[in-house]
C-alpha positions in Angstrom: -15.0 -5.7 -0.5 -12.5 -4.5 2.1 -10.6 -1.2 1.8 -7.2 -0.9 3.4 -4.5 1.9 3.4 -0.8 0.8 3.5 1.6 3.4 4.5 5.1 2.6 3.1 8.6 3.7 4.2 11.0 3.4 1.2 14.7 3.2 0.8 16.3 6.6 0.1 15.4 7.9 -3.4 13.2 4.9 -4.3 9.7 6.1 -3.5 8.8 6.9 -7.1 10.0 3.4 -8.2 8.0 1.7 -5.4 4.9 3.7 -6.3 5.2 2.8 -10.0 5.7 -0.8 -9.4 2.7 -1.0 -7.1 0.4 0.7 -9.4 1.6 -1.2 -12.5 1.7 -4.7 -11.0 -0.7 -5.0 -8.1 -4.2 -4.9 -9.4 -5.7 -4.3 -5.8 -3.8 -1.0 -5.6 -6.1 1.8 -6.8 -4.1 4.8 -5.8 -0.7 5.7 -4.5 0.0 9.1 -2.8 3.3 10.5 -1.8 2.9 11.9 1.8 4.8 13.8 4.4 5.8 12.5 7.7 7.4 9.2 8.8 6.3 7.3 5.8 6.8 8.1 2.0 3.8 6.7 0.4 0.2 5.8 1.1 -1.5 3.1 -1.0 -5.3 2.7 -1.1 -6.1 -1.0 -1.8 -9.5 -2.9 -2.5 -9.4 -6.5 -1.4 -12.1 -9.2 -2.0 -13.7 -10.6 1.2 -11.8 -13.8 0.4 -8.4 -12.2 0.4 -6.1 -12.5 3.4 -5.0 -9.0 4.4 -1.9 -10.4 6.0 -0.7 -12.2 2.9 -1.6 -9.3 0.7 0.5 -6.9 2.9 3.6 -9.2 2.9 3.4 -9.1 -0.9 3.6 -5.3 -0.8 6.4 -5.6 1.7 8.4 -7.6 -0.7 8.4 -5.0 -3.4 12.0 -3.8 -4.2 12.7 -0.7 -2.2 10.2 -1.1 0.6 11.7 -0.7 4.1 8.6 -0.8 6.3 4.8 -0.7 6.2 1.9 0.4 8.4 -1.5 -0.9 7.6 -4.8 0.7 8.3 -8.0 -1.4 8.0 -11.2 0.6 7.4 -14.6 -0.1 8.8 -17.2 2.2 7.2 -17.0 4.9 4.4 -19.0 8.1 4.9 -20.0 10.2 1.9 
């Protein structure tokens, strides 16, 4: 299992729509946070080892209202 975070820049006034669409329709998206800074949203996603990260992120980029993304790939979780 691979955990990635995708920061999303949305078209003006569309952040809540994009967040709702991602949570409702992309099963790998576990959480979506509104954030401050250059990006509007941060999505926490769990991918299987067989899933191609690039193709998955391109699917997120095609959501209506998405302008730009920045993806962070995780290595190890500490608890």
